[in-house]
N, C-alpha and C positions, 0 to 999 in steps of 0.2 A: 366837328370833324376831327378825326384822330390824327395826331402829328407823330411821325416816326423819325428816328435818327438815320442819317444817310451813311454813317460809317459802316463799313462792311462788317457783318457779324454782331453789331450792337442791336439789342432787342428793346431799347428804351422807347416807350410810347407815352403819349399824354394820358392814356387811360390808367396807367399804373402810377401816376404822379399824384397820389392822394395827399402826401405831406406838403406838396408845393415847393419842395427844395430843388426839383429838377427844372431846368430852363432850356429852351430850344432857341438856337440862333440861325438866322438865314445866311445863305452863302453871300459873300460880299459882291458888290457891283463891279469893283475893280478887277480887271481880267487877270492881272498877275497874282493878286491875292486869291482870287477864285481858283486859279490853277494850283496854287499852293495848297489850298484846302482840299481840292480833288485828289492831289497826290498824297496828302496826309491821310485822307480817308480811304486810300487804296481802292479808288473807284475809277479805273482808266476808262470805263465805259461812258463816263461823263465828260471826257475831254472835249469832244466836238459839240457839246450841247450849248445852246445860247442861254443868255441870262433869263429870258422869259421862261425857259424850261427849268432853270435851276432855282428860281425864286421861291418855288414851292417846296424845295428841299431844305432840311434843317440838320444841324449838328447839336447834340445835347451837351449840357455843361459838364458831363463826366469826362470829356476829352480836352478840357482847357484847364490850365494851371491858374491858381488864384492871382498870380501877378499879372495875368493877362486881362484882369477886370479893373475897370475904373468905376468903383462902387457897384453898380448894377450891370451896366452895359460893357461890352467888350471894347478893348482898346483897338486902335486902327491897325496895329501891327500884330494882332492876335492870330495864332495859327493852332489848330488841334495838335497836341503832343502827347496826350495821355490815353491809355487804354486803346491803342491802335493795333490792328492785326499785322501779322508778318507779311512783308512785301511779296515773297515768293509764293506763299500759299494763296493769297488773295488774287494775284494776277493769274495764276494757272487755273484757278477754279472759276474765274469770271469770264475770261476771254476764250478759253478752249474747251468746248464740250467734248465728252468722250463718245467715240464712235467704235462700236464692236464689229469687227470684220470676221465673219465665219468662213473658214476654209472649206473646201469641197469634202474633206474627210470628216468634218464635224457634223454633217447632216446625213442621217440614214432614214430612208423611207421604206416602210414595210407595206407592200400592197395587200398582204393578207389581213392586216389589222385595219379596223375602221378608223381609228385615230392615228395621229402622227406623233412619234416620240423623237425628241431632240436630245442628243447626248453631246455635251461639250467636252471634247477631248483635248483640243488644242486651240486656245484663244489668243489672238494677237490684237493688241491695242495700238491703233494708229491715230496719231494726233493730227487733226486737220483744223486749220484756222477757219473760223466762221464769222469773222468781223465782230459786230456788236451783239452777238447772241449771248445773253446772260439773264439770270433770274435770281431774285432774293426774296424768299417766302418763308418767314419764321413760322414756327409751329403754332404760335398763338393765333396767327391769322386764320388758321383752319379749324379753330375750336368752335366757331359759330357758323359753320356752313349750313345751308338749308338741309342737307342730308342728316347732319348730326343733330340739328334741332328737332327734326322729325323723329329721330331715334330716341332722343331724350324724352320727348312728349309721350311716345309709346311706352317707354319704361315707367314713367310716372303713372300713366293710366293703368298699367298692369299692377303696379304697387297698390293703387287704390282698390282695384278689384280684389287683390289678395287680402287686403285688410278687411274689406267687407265680408269676404268669404270666411275669414278666420273668426269674425264676430258671430256669424251665423252658425258656425260649427260648435261654438261654446254652448255649455249647458245653460239653459234659461231657468232662472230662479224667480219664482213669483214673490209678490209682496208678502203673502201669508207665510210662505216658507222662510223668508228672511226674518220676519218677526218671531217665528217659532225658534229659529236659530239664535236670535238675540236672547230669548228667554232661557235657552239651554246653556249658552256659553258666556253670558254676561250676568252680573249680579242684578238684582231686581231694580234698583234705582237707576243704574246706568242703562239697563234695557229700556226703561220707561223714557229716558231722555232720547235715546236713539230712535225709538218708535215715534216719539213726538216730532222729531226732525223729518221723518218719512212722511208724516201726514200734513206737513206745512203746505200751504197753498202757494201758487206762484207769486213772484215779487210784485207784479203790477196790480194785484187785487187787494181790496180793502179787507181789514180784519184778517190779515195773513196768519197771525198767531191766535191759537185758541185761548180761551179764558183760563184754562187750567195751566197751559204752558206759560202764560204771562204771569200767573200767580207764582209759579216756580221761579221764574226770572226775577220777580219782585222780591221774593225771599232771598235769593242770592245777592241781589243788589243792596238790600238793606243790611244784610249780614256783613258784607265786605264789598264796598264799591270798587276797590282796587282789584280784587279777585274777579269781579264781574267784567271790568274792562280788559283784564288779561284773557279770560275765557272767551270774550266776544270775538277775539281774533281766530279762534278755533271753532267754536260753536256758533250757530246761527241764532243769536239772541236779539230780543227787541231793543230798540233804541231807548234812550232816557225819556224822550218825549212820549213814546208809546206807553212806557210804564207810568208816567205822570198822568196819563189819561184815565187810569184806573181809579175810580172814585171810592173812597172809604167813608161812609156816613159816620160823622163824629160830632156829637153835641154834648151838652152837660148832662144829658140823660143817658145812663148806661142801658143801651137797647139790648134786644134779644140776641143780636149777632155777636155783640161784645161778650155777653155772658156765656154764650155757647163756646166761643173761642177760648175764654179763660177756663171754662169747665173742662174742655177737651185737653187743655194744657195741664191742668191739675191732675188729670187721670194718668198722665205719663210720669208723674213725679212720685218718688217714694215718700214714706211717712216722714222721714227725717228732712227731706227736701221741702216739705210743705210747712215746716216750722218757719215763721216769719214775724216781722213787726210791721205795723202800718205807720208810715211817716206822713206828716201833713205840714204844709207851709204855703206861703203865698208870694206872688211876684207882682210888682207894680206894672200897670198897663198904661198905655197912652189913650187919651180920650178919642174914641173913634166909633163912628156909626157907619156900617156898610151893609150892602145887600148881597147875600149869597145866592147866586143864580141857580146853583145845583139843588140847594135845599129850599129855595123860595122863601127865605125868611131874613129878617134884619138881625145883624150881628153887631154886638158892641154895647148892649144894654145889660142891666143886672139880670142874671139868669142862674137859677139853681134847679137842678133836676128837670130841665126843659121848660120851666115856668119863668116867664120874663116879667120884669117890672119896668115902668117908665123912668128909669134912672140910669145914668151912664156908668158903665163898669170901670172901676179904678184898680181892681186887683183880680188876679186869677188864683183862686184857692185850689191847690193841687194835692192829690193823694197818690202815694206810691207804696208798693210792697217791697220789703227788703228781706232777703233770706237770712236766717240765723246760723244754721249749720252748713248751708251752702251759700256761696257768694253770688247771688243773683238779685236782680231788681226788676220791677215791672210797674210802669205807670198804670193807674187804674181809672181815674176820672178827674174832672176839673169842674169848677163853677166860677162864673163871673159875678163878682160882688162889688157893690158901690162904696162900701166902707169896710175898714179893717175891724170887723165885729162879727162874731159868731152868734147870729140870732137863732131863734127857734127853728126856722126853716132849714138853715144850714146845718144845725146840730142834728136834726132828724135825718137829713141827707147823709151825714157822716155815719150815723148809726145804721141806717139801711144798707149802706155799702158794706159795712162790717158784717152784718147778718147775711148778705148775699155771698160774701167771700167765705164765710163759714159753711154755707150751703154747698158751694162749689168744691169744698174739700180743703181749703187752706186753713192752717192752724195759726191764728194770730195770737201772739203772746203779749204784745205790748203796743201801746200807742205812743208815738214819739213826736214831739214838737219843740219849738224854742220857748222862751219864757216871756213872750210879749203879753201884754195885759189881756188881750182877747183870749189867748190860750189859757192863761191863768184863770180867767173867768169860766171858761168851758170846763177846765179840770175841777173847779170848785162846784160847778153844777152837777158833776158826776160824783161828788162826795170825796174827792181826793184831798188828803191832808197829810201831815207828818205821821200821824198814827195809822192812817189807812191809805195805801198807795195804789189801790186797784178798784175797779168797778166790774160789774158782771153784765154779760149779754147772753141770754138764754142759758144761764147757769155756768158760764165759762168766764174765768177770771181774765181781765184785761188790765195789765199794769200800765201806769202812766209814767213815762220817762221824759225828762227834759234834756235837751241836747247839751252834753257835757262841754263841748267846745265853746258854746255861747256862755256857759256858766263861768268858764275860766276867763274869758274876755271881760265878763262883768266884774269878776273879782279884781282883776288888774285895774280896770277903769275906776272902780270905787276906791281902791287903795291909793291911787294917785291923788284923789281929792280929799280922802278921809284917813283917819288913823283907826286901827282895829285894836280892840282890847278883849282879852279872854283870860280868865283865871288869874287876874292880876298882872298879866303880861301885855306888852304893847308891840304892835306891828306897825312900822312906819316906812313909807316910800322914800323918805329922806335918806335912809341907810343905803338903799340901792343906788340913789342918785350920787351920794358921796363916793361910793365904790366906783361908779362910772367916771367921776371926775378925776379920781386917782389913776384910773386905768387908761383913759382915752389918749394921753400923750405918750404912753410907753410903747416901745417897739415890741417887747415881749410881754404879752398881756395874759392875765389869768382867765379872763372872760372875753375872748376875741369876738364872740358873736354879738355882744352888746353894741348897739349903735344909738344914734339920736332917735331913730324910729322906735326903739325900745323904751327909752327913758322919756322922750318928749314926743309922743305920737300925735299926729294930726287926726282929723276925723276919719280919713280914709285908712290910715294905718291902725286905728283902733279896731277896725273890722278884721284885721289879720290875726288868725289864731297863733301863728308861730311867734309873733312878737310878744305875746303873753306867755306862752309855754317856755320860751327861751329865757325869760326873766325868772320864772319859777322853775329853776333847774338846779341840779346838784353842783354844777360848776360855780354858780353864783353863791351857793351855800359855802363851798370850799373857799372861795375868795374872801367872803365876809369873815369866816373864821380865821383865815390867815392874817388879814389886816387887823382884826381885833386882837390877835395874839401879839402882833408887833406894836400895838398901841396907836396905830394910825387912824383907826375907826373905833368908835364906841357905839356899836349898834344897839338898838332897843332889845330888851331881853326876850322878846317873842318873835323877832323878825326871822331869825335863822330857823327856828322850829316850825314856824308857819310855812315858810317857803319849802322846806323839806317835806312837810306833810302834803302840801298841795301838789308838789311834783310827783310823789309816790302815788297819790290818789288819782292823778290824771293818768299815770301809767296803768293803774289797775282798771280804770273806767274807759280806757282807750286801747286795750290789748288787741293785737292782730297777728303776732308772730308766735308760732308754737314753740320756738327755741330762742326766745329773746335773751339778751345778756343782762338786761335789767331785772332786778329781783321781782318787781311787780309788773313787768311787761309781758309776762306769759298769760295764756288764757286763764280766766277766772274759774277756779276750782272749789272755792270755799275753804281753803286751807286755814290753819289757825293764824298764820302770819297775816293773811289777807283779811280775815275777819277782825283781827286786832287793829289793823290799819283803819278799817271802816269804823270801828268803835271809837278810835282816837279822833278821826276826822269828824264824826258825828258829835262827839263831845265838844270839840272846838267850835263848830259852827252853831251848835245849840246855845252855847254860852257867849257867842260873839257879840260884842257891842261896838257899834260904828259911830264915831264922832267926827264932826266936821273940823277940818284943820284950822280954819279961820275963827269960827265962832265957838267951837267946842260943844255944839249942840248935838244931842243924841238923835241920829237919823236911822236907827236900826229898823224901825218899822216901815221905812220908805223903800228899802232895798228888797230885791226879789231873790237874790242868789242863795241866801241862807236856807230859805224854805224849799226852793226848787232842788237844791243839791241834796238835802236830806231826803226828800221824796224820791229822787233818782237813786240814791244809795239803797234805800229800803226796797225799791222796786226791783233793782238788779239782784239784790241779795235774796229776796223771796222768789224771784223768777228762776234763779239757779236751783233752788231747792225743789221747785215744781218740776223742772226739767230733769234733775237727777232722779226724781221719783219715777219719771217716764223712761229712764235708762240712759240718759245723756250724761257725759262725764264733765265737760267743761263748757265755757261760754266765751266766744270772741266778743268782747264788749264794744269794739269799734263799730260793729254792725248795728249798734243800738243808738245811732245818731242820725242827724239829718244831712249828712254829707252827700248821700245819693241824690237828694233833691236839689242841693246847691249845684252839683255838677249838671243835673238835668236842666236847671234854669240857665246855666251857662251855655248849654247847647241850644236852648231856645233862643237866647240872644244872638248867638252866632248864626243860626239859621235865619234870623231876621236882619242880617247885615250888621252884626255887632251893635245892635240898638239896645240901649239900656232899658228902655220901656217899649216893648213890642205892642202892636195893636191886637185886638181880640182875634182878628182874622189871621194875623201872622202866628199868634200863639196856637190857634186851632190847627193850622197846617203843620206846624212843627211838632205839636203833640201827636197828631195823627201819624206822622212818619216815625217818631220815636216809639209810639205805642206798638205799631206793627213790627218794627225792628226788634225791640226787646221781646216781644211775644214769640217771634220766630227763633231768636237765640235761646229763649227759655225752652222751647220745644226741642230744638236740635241738641241741647246740652244734656239731655236726660240719658241715663244708663241704658234703658231699653228704647232705642230710637225707632221712630215710625218709618214705614215705607213711604215711597213717593206718592202713591195713590191716596194714602190715608191723610197726608198733609193737605193735598189738594181738596179732598172731600171735606175736611174739617173747616177750611177757610173759604170754601167756594161761595157760600152764601154771605160772606162778610163784605164782598165787594159788589158794587153796582156800577154799571157802565153808563 
């Protein structure tokens, strides 16, 4: 029930007390205090009322001072004193109603007229006492009368009718007309997206998104998940669970769908963009045997080109293409092998893949691997040697390149355990260690990058390339020469020259910046200074003798890096000549290593929950996702981009639901 304030002219009610700060107090039972309240409220009409009539009347807290409160309740002596009406106005308006007395001259009746007109010429106001005749009706009390509610209801009905009529009067555009307008005023790709939204089925039905639209969404999601989440707020895109339900058949056998997708991608590329190298490496797997319900086959055994053997897979042999003139990469295929050995079946699989890639239009210039014994054996089977660094497939030269980063690590690891000799000069790791011992305790150091991880690396730190390249650097050369000049160090006569040669050689074989500050850090062009450096390095490593520090035994024939480095230098040198004959000017040598595969394996491990050894099933799933992601990026990065319909048509048969 609504509570109102009894003070004359106060419009406070309990309905407008949303904040809860307004309180209402009943009239007191004490007669003297009650009369004092009536007088303060300027309500003389309440003087003769009994308490039973007054107990339903209230006075709001706006009329009481703060000192009249005892915490929440009023004090016994509290009387309204604030915001009260004037005594003269309130008394005259409540007790004396106005009566208008019309004199005889104020009314004129015309018999000729049907109506009666009243003209007020002289009005006298006589005040007559009417006892308790009074009324207090605020304007808010009349806002919700039945008459006004009915009127409001009629107004609302008329507004609805007007809205419906306005819709009917608008020009109706058919779906076909809208699609035609999209084709006229929007570009082709955006028009296809808008028309795909028009054709979406209602939310409650299964397969709401068409296969083509889900393929478009999958392309966007694999290209940039963050962009997909952002556009999902504006576009009506499938959820991640819907996209994951799209099944891509992927095995060790490169099926027809995969070949068609790669061929269609190659057609979009220019001749220079098709120039590439093929990288191969392997990742360790966890022993696992599982059953793939979608393919209906056992996963986890030795499998090459779709043919399985009853042996548990221990490694995943992976092949990837890497662009030479353009910075792109694309996983091609994988095989599950039980041992780190390239047998005849695996070697034939590698050669068949290269032949298929040539047929698709890719121009493979080199085959890149690290210098493990199985790859050395494979290179030997292809006739690779210091004198001949290439083999042929269908009359096309394929140069063999060993990863330069692994070679640099191998040089450092062997130098720690052995001494190098060439042309009567000696290279010793002890010189670098003495330099570090002199530098480590100084505040201002000549070689601040050197740490214990560089000089005394553990098994994990030995795998880091930067720890090796920072040792073979010009700063170490300058520090050795400075301390040698001051007599604090007497380095071996070949240490400084060897470190300087290895540093320049690594810059030459790892170039990536067109405007590098280093003299050999720019792209390889075959200049006289570059060829002179290659000749000098080849002379050093051809005559390099490696002796064990403890026993003094010659172990030159047991190391690998001398042979692999010479083969790599010859391959890069001859490959540049072939490319220059085809119209190319320079060569970014950093694109001739296995760095792309190392990053790919890191993504595989992350997708498997940062697991160092993923299972065969985890590897297949991660490879499937990366394969499609890189394939889409490769397609979208071309100079002459495809339209939306062509992309959908090209990859439509690649998916199975």
